[in-house]
C-alpha positions as CSV (number, residue, x, y, z in Angstrom):
1,M,-104.3,-86.7,59.9
2,S,-101.5,-87.0,57.3
3,S,-101.5,-85.4,53.9
4,A,-99.4,-85.0,50.8
5,A,-98.5,-81.8,49.1
6,R,-96.7,-80.7,46.0
7,I,-93.6,-78.5,46.5
8,P,-93.8,-75.9,43.8
9,T,-90.9,-74.5,41.8
10,T,-90.6,-71.2,40.0
11,P,-92.7,-69.1,39.4
12,D,-95.4,-70.7,41.7
13,V,-93.2,-70.8,44.8
14,D,-92.6,-67.0,44.8
15,S,-96.0,-66.4,46.4
16,L,-95.0,-68.6,49.3
17,L,-91.6,-67.1,50.1
18,K,-91.3,-64.7,53.0
19,P,-88.3,-62.6,54.1
20,S,-85.9,-64.7,56.1
21,D,-82.6,-64.4,57.9
22,H,-80.8,-67.7,57.6
23,V,-77.5,-66.0,56.8
24,G,-76.0,-64.7,60.0
25,P,-73.9,-61.5,59.8
26,A,-71.0,-62.8,61.9
27,H,-69.1,-64.5,59.1
28,L,-70.2,-62.6,56.0
29,R,-67.5,-61.8,53.5
30,T,-69.8,-59.6,51.5
31,V,-72.9,-57.6,52.2
32,A,-75.9,-59.5,53.6
33,P,-78.0,-61.0,50.8
34,A,-81.7,-60.3,50.2
35,E,-83.2,-63.7,51.1
36,T,-86.6,-65.3,51.3
37,A,-87.8,-68.8,52.3
38,A,-90.7,-71.1,52.8
39,T,-91.0,-74.1,55.0
40,H,-93.0,-76.9,53.3
41,L,-92.7,-79.5,56.1
42,A,-91.2,-79.5,59.6
43,S,-91.0,-82.0,62.4
44,A,-92.7,-81.1,65.7
45,D,-89.3,-80.4,67.3
46,E,-88.3,-78.3,64.3
47,K,-85.0,-80.3,64.0
48,F,-86.0,-81.5,60.5
49,S,-87.4,-79.3,57.7
50,V,-88.0,-79.2,54.0
51,G,-88.2,-75.9,52.3
52,T,-87.4,-73.5,49.5
53,W,-84.8,-70.7,49.8
54,R,-84.0,-67.8,47.5
55,A,-81.0,-65.5,47.9
56,E,-79.1,-62.9,46.0
57,P,-75.3,-63.3,45.5
58,Y,-73.2,-63.1,48.7
59,A,-70.3,-65.1,50.4
60,E,-69.9,-66.2,53.9
61,Y,-67.3,-68.3,55.8
62,I,-68.9,-71.1,57.9
63,E,-66.9,-72.4,60.9
64,A,-69.1,-75.4,61.4
65,Y,-72.3,-76.1,59.4
66,P,-74.9,-76.7,62.1
67,G,-76.8,-79.5,60.5
68,D,-77.0,-82.0,57.6
69,E,-78.5,-80.6,54.4
70,Y,-79.6,-82.0,51.1
71,T,-80.0,-79.3,48.4
72,R,-81.3,-79.3,44.8
73,I,-80.6,-76.2,42.8
74,I,-83.6,-74.8,40.8
75,E,-82.1,-71.6,39.6
76,G,-78.7,-69.9,39.9
77,R,-75.3,-71.1,41.0
78,V,-73.5,-71.7,44.3
79,T,-69.8,-72.5,45.0
80,L,-68.6,-74.4,48.1
81,T,-64.9,-74.2,49.0
82,Q,-63.9,-76.3,52.0
83,D,-60.9,-75.6,54.1
84,D,-58.6,-78.0,52.2
85,G,-59.2,-76.0,49.0
86,T,-61.6,-78.5,47.4
87,T,-64.2,-76.5,45.4
88,W,-67.5,-77.5,43.9
89,T,-69.8,-75.4,41.8
90,F,-73.5,-76.4,41.5
91,G,-76.1,-75.1,39.1
92,P,-79.7,-75.8,38.0
93,G,-80.6,-79.5,38.4
94,D,-77.6,-80.3,40.5
95,A,-78.0,-81.8,44.0
96,F,-75.5,-81.9,46.8
97,T,-75.2,-82.5,50.5
98,I,-73.4,-80.7,53.3
99,A,-72.7,-82.6,56.5
100,A,-72.9,-81.1,60.0
101,G,-69.5,-79.6,60.9
102,W,-68.5,-78.7,57.4
103,R,-66.1,-75.7,57.3
104,G,-65.5,-73.4,54.3
105,E,-66.9,-70.7,52.1
106,Y,-70.5,-70.8,50.9
107,R,-70.8,-68.4,48.0
108,V,-73.9,-67.7,46.0
109,D,-72.6,-66.7,42.5
110,E,-75.9,-66.0,40.8
111,P,-79.4,-65.4,42.2
112,L,-80.2,-68.7,43.8
113,L,-83.4,-70.7,44.2
114,K,-83.0,-74.0,46.0
115,Q,-85.1,-76.7,47.6
116,F,-83.6,-78.3,50.7
117,A,-84.1,-80.9,53.4
118,Y,-82.3,-80.0,56.6
119,C,-81.7,-81.9,59.8
120,I,-80.2,-80.7,63.1
121,P,-78.5,-83.6,64.9
């Protein structure tokens, strides 16, 4: 059976968010953030998912992003600085992608709420 579902935004999504640990400690440049997440849709093999993620400010260096991600910022601000020095800052309403293998700093500048679609190749 298939179905359709609305993906809520703030404040409705907060009741769905549960503690999460997407940010690994190995490459943190700051203290680990408080983070919560909800998965709204996932493939049977869990290689594709759509969800919402909330995190407090932090920074980490990513050696190789493990999957392909599409993100839309609902609240807050995030800055991506790739190894060649190219920097992008995204805020509410902005959308961006990160390709598998991307290297650089992922920094949450302000408390962040994002919706994402993520695929592990």
